[in-house]
N, C-alpha and C positions, 0 to 999 in steps of 0.2 A: 757289603753295604756301604762301607766307608768310601770306596771309590765311586759308587753310584751316587752317594750324597754329594761328593765333590763335583760330579758331572752335572747334577741338578743345580748346584750353586753356580756353576759356570753358565748354565742355561739362563738362570735368573739374571746374571750379569749381562748376558746377551740381550735380554728383554729391556734392561735399564738403558743400555747403549742405544737401543732402537728408539726408546722414548725421547732421548736427547736429540737423536737425528730427526725425529718427527717435529720437534719444536723448532729446529733450524729450518726445516722444509716449509713449515707453516708461516715462517717470517718472510718467505719469498713467494710472490704470486707470479705464476707463469701460465702462458696459454698452452692448452693441450696440443701436442703434435703427435699425429698417428704414427708412432714408431715404437718399437720395443727397446731401443737403445736408451739406457738411462732410467728405465722404469723399474720400480721395486715390486716384486711379485711374491706373494706367499702362497704356497701350495700345500694342501693337506690331502694325503691319500690314505683311505682306510683299507687295510689289507688284513683279512682274517686268515692267519696262518700262511703257509707257503704253497698251498695246493694250486694257486693260480699265479705262481711266481713267473712262469714263462710269459704270461700276459703283462705282469707288472714290469718286467724288464723293458718291454716296448713302451710302456707308460713313462718310465724313468728316462728312457732315451729321448722321448719327445720333450720332456721338461728340461733336459740338458740343452736341447736345441734352443730353448728360450735364452739361456745364458750366452750361447754362441751367437745370438742375435743382439747381444749387448745388454740384456736385462740382468738385474741383480735378483737372484732367486733364493728364497728361503724355503727349503723342501722338507716337509714333515711327513713321515710315514707312521701312522697310528696302527699298531698291530697287536694281536693276541693269538693265543693258540691253546689247544688242549695239551695237557702234560703227556709227552710221548711215553713216559715211564710211570704211570700212576701206581700208587701204593694201595694195598688192600684197605678198603674202607673209605677211600677218597670219593667225594661226590662225583656224579656223572657230569662230564663237561657239557655245558648248556649251549655250545655254539652250533647253531643250525642243525641240531640233531646229529652232530658229528662226534663219533666216539674217539677215544684216544688211539685206537688201532688205525684210524683213518688219517692220523697226523703224519704228514710226509717226513718232517724233521722239526726239531725245535727251532724257535724263532731266530733267524739270522745268525747262524754260526759264524765264527771268525772268518772262515774261508769266503763266505758271501760278502761280509763287510769289506774284506781286503779287495775282492774283485770290484765291488761298487765304488771303493775309493778311487780306483783307476777310471771307472766309467763315468763318475759324476764330477770329475774335475772340469774346469772351464778354461779354454784356450783364449777366448776373446779378451783383450786387455781391458775393455770397458765392462764386461760382464763378470758375474761371480755366481757361485753356487755353494751354499752351505746346506748340509743335510743332517737331519735328526731322526732317530728311530725311537718312538715313544712306545714302551712296552706296557700293555694294559692287561689287567686281570681278565681271564675268560669268564669270570662271574658276571660280567656285563652282558653276556649273551649277544643277541642281535643289537642291543643298544650300545655296543662298543662304538658304533658309528657316531654317536652323539659327541664324542670327544673332539670332533673337528671344530665344533662351535666353541668349545673351551679354548682351543688353540687360537682360533680367530680372535676371540676377545682378550686373551692374554697378550696378543700382539697388536691390539687395535691401535695403539699409539706408536707403532713401529715405522711409520712413514710409507706404508704400502699403497701402491696405486690400485691394486686389485688383489682380492682374496679368492682362491680357487679350491673347491672341494670336489673330489671325484672318487669313484671306486677303483679297484685295482685291475679292471679288465676293459677299460675304455681309453682310447688315445685322445688326448687333448692337444691339438696342433698349435704351434705358435700363432698361426693364422687366426685360429678361433679366439685366442687370448687378445690379440690386437683388435680383432673385429668387435669383441665385447666392449673393450675400452672406447673404441672409436664410435660405435653405435650408442653407447651410453652418453658420450659427450654431445652427439647430435641430438639425442633425446633431451638432454639438459637445456639445450638452446630452444627447444620447442615448448617445454613445460616449466622450466625454471628450477632452481635449487629446491624449493619447498615441496614441489610435487614429485621430484625425482624418486624418492623412496617408495612412491606408490607403484612403481613399475620395476620390472627386471627383464633385461634382454635375455631371451630364452634360447634353448638349444633343443635339437631333436636327434635322437640316436638312430643310427642305421646299422644294418648288417648286410653282408653279402650272402646270397643264396648259394652256398657252396655245394650242398648235396642235391638240391632239387632242380638246378638249372645249369646247363653247360656254360652260359654266358656269365654266371655268377654275379648277376646284376645287384646293384645297391637297392635296398628296400627299407621302408619304415614299416613297423608292424605293431607298435604298442597301443595304437589308437584305431578307432573306426572313423576314418575321415569322411565327412559329409560335405557341408557347405562352409567349413571354417575359414577357408582361404578367401572366398568371395565375401564373407561377412566380416569386413574389416572393423577394427576398433574405432568407435565413433567418439572417443573422449575429446574434449575441446583442445585444439592445438595440434592433434596428431591424427585427424581424420584421414582415412584412406592411405595411411602409411604402413600400418602394422596389422597382422592377424595373430591368432593364437592357436596352439594345437588343441585337439579335443581334450576334455577333462579325462584324466586327472593331471595332466602335464608332468608325467613321470619322465625325468631327464637322466637320472643316475648321477647327476652332478649339478653344480651351479657356480656362478661367479657373482661377486659383489664388490662394491666400493666401500671404503670406510664409512662414508656418510650414510649409506644404506644400512649397514650393520648397526650403526649407532641408533638410527631411527627405528629399526625393527625391534629393538629392545623394549620399547614402550608402545609399539604400534597396536592398535585395536583390531579385532575385539580381544584376542588372547594370544598375541604373537609371542612375547617373551622369548625372543630368538636366542638370547644368551642363556636361557634356563630351560633346556628341553626336559620334559618330564616323561616318565615311562608310561606307555599306554599299550593296550592290546593291539593285535593285528600286525600289519607289516611295517614294523618300526623302521627298518632300514630304508624302505622306500619313502616312508613319511619324512624322514630326516634328510637323507642324502639325495633322494629322488626329487625333492622339491615339493612334495605334496603339502606339507605344512605351510610352506612359503606361499603357495597359491590358493590354499583352502580358505574360503570365505569365513569359516568359523575360527580360524587361527590368525594368520598374518594378512590374508586378503590382499596380497600383492598381485598385480596384473602382469601376466607373462606377455611379452611383446616379441614377435618374430617379424623382422623387416621384410616387406614384400619384395624389395629389389636386391637383397643381399643374403638371402637365406642359405645359399651354398656354403658360406663361411662359417655357419653355425651348426653344421652336422658333426656329430660325435660318433666315431666308429666303436661299436660294441663288438669286441674281437671274438667272442665265442662263436658268433655267426650261426647260432642254433635256435635261438628263442623264436625266430620267425616261423620255424617249422611247427611250433605249437599253435599258431594262430593264422593259418593260411587264408582264412576269410578276411583278415584285416590287412594283409600285405598290400602295400602300395609302393610302386617304384618311385625313386627320387625324380626320375624324368617326368612321371605323371604329375607329381607335386610341383615341379618346375613349370609345367604347362599351365596348371591351375593358377599359379602366381602370375604368369605372363598374361593370361586371359583377364585376370582381375585388374592388372595394371592398365591394360588397353581399354577395359570397360570404364575406367576412371578418366583416362586421357587417351583418346584415340590417336592423337598426334605425337604421342610419346616416342622418343628415340633414345634407347639406352646406351648404344655403343657408338657415339659420335663425339668428336672433339669440339672445341669452342667455335670452330668455323662450320660445324655441321657435317664434317667429313667422317666417314666410318673409321673407327680406330680399334676395332676388335681383332680377332685372330685372322691372319692373312693366309689363305689357302690357295695354292697354285700348282700347276703341272710343271714338274721340274725334271722331266725325262729328256736327256740330251740325245738319245738315239731316235732319230725321226722315223725310223721304220719299226720301232717297237710298238707293241699293242698299248693303247691308252684307253682303258675301259672306264673312264671317269667322265661324268656329265656335270659341268659346273653351273648349269642354268639356275638351279634353285639357290646355290650359294651366291651367285652374282645378284639375283633378285633380293636376297637377304641383305647383302651389302647396300644395295640401293635404298632399302627401307630403313637404313640406319641401325641394323642389327635387331630387327623385330620379326617374329615369326608370322607367317601367313595364317589365314583362317584354317586352311587344311592342315598345316603343320602343327597347329595348336590342338588338334584332335588327339585324344588319348587312344593309343593302340598298343598292342602287346605282340611281340614276336613270339610265336609258338614254335617250340622245338619239334622237328619232324619225328614221327613215330617210327620205331624200328621193330621189325618182327623178331621175336626172341628165338 
């Protein structure tokens, strides 16, 4: 316990140094530049035990990529576990109905720490990555996830540009982190500093249909999509720019800026984001999934999904199996893309998404590059050339939703 107390003391010193750095940063006003280089990012991952460690490894790899892009990353893993060697008379472990016999191994043995020390180093001279493992009592049960808020507010004056919370089985790409910061700054210009905490740039989780489709297509499955894309948000200043996912906006993660977190402490009707309280039902989803954040009875924040850049805000839920439980709600990301494009064109029929300042197409260049003139060329470029001529906009026929059906085979 003496060594543990010393490490806690060092962590407190770390928080103090962050506060001093924040004071220096606040004395300098600078315009936002959409790059990860030089940005300060705090990440909290809630990982219950090691049963999903194979997924967590991919999550950690992705956050290391942040530092290799020049970001300064403070990575916090909040974890707990059942005792793998319970004594007679010990209370039953309350974690997700998981018994001690189901515990793979105790939390983060030295061998794993040693391997992670190698994997979580940062080579980029401008980037950095510091890592902390917070060991929490299993008595928290599902509410162990609440500790991410405590870590956020403990570090609120650490000079961070963005705070990220996620579960241990979903990949957060550096692209999504930068997209959140960039879209938040675009939103700030539209609504101003005072209204910014009223909103949160949102995310949508997807899976690949690994078992039910040969093409293993990307699908969203957590909501029953109806007219949400066409019914854009009509708040003053942002009309026709954003839509929102169907209730309940479960994301499995969220991101926030310092000013949003500060405002959500006192936001009505009952946000108290820094003081989560235990309630019945799916507390993990309520807290980490964003349900409290977007619930009208609690934080009443409006989720915003940009019509023209939704692809940057997809989060891969790696188990790829939850979609099998709700086949009636499965929607391909291509269908969702087409709904967005239809909505954009209904707002502005002359819109051209992929052109430069002179009006010339600047999207993906596709061409026939076969040097053997006698070789078969089974490619028709007619639709592509028409697409280029339209400045990267789909035709009415191409905007129709359709589904490739796999051929049936006799058994």
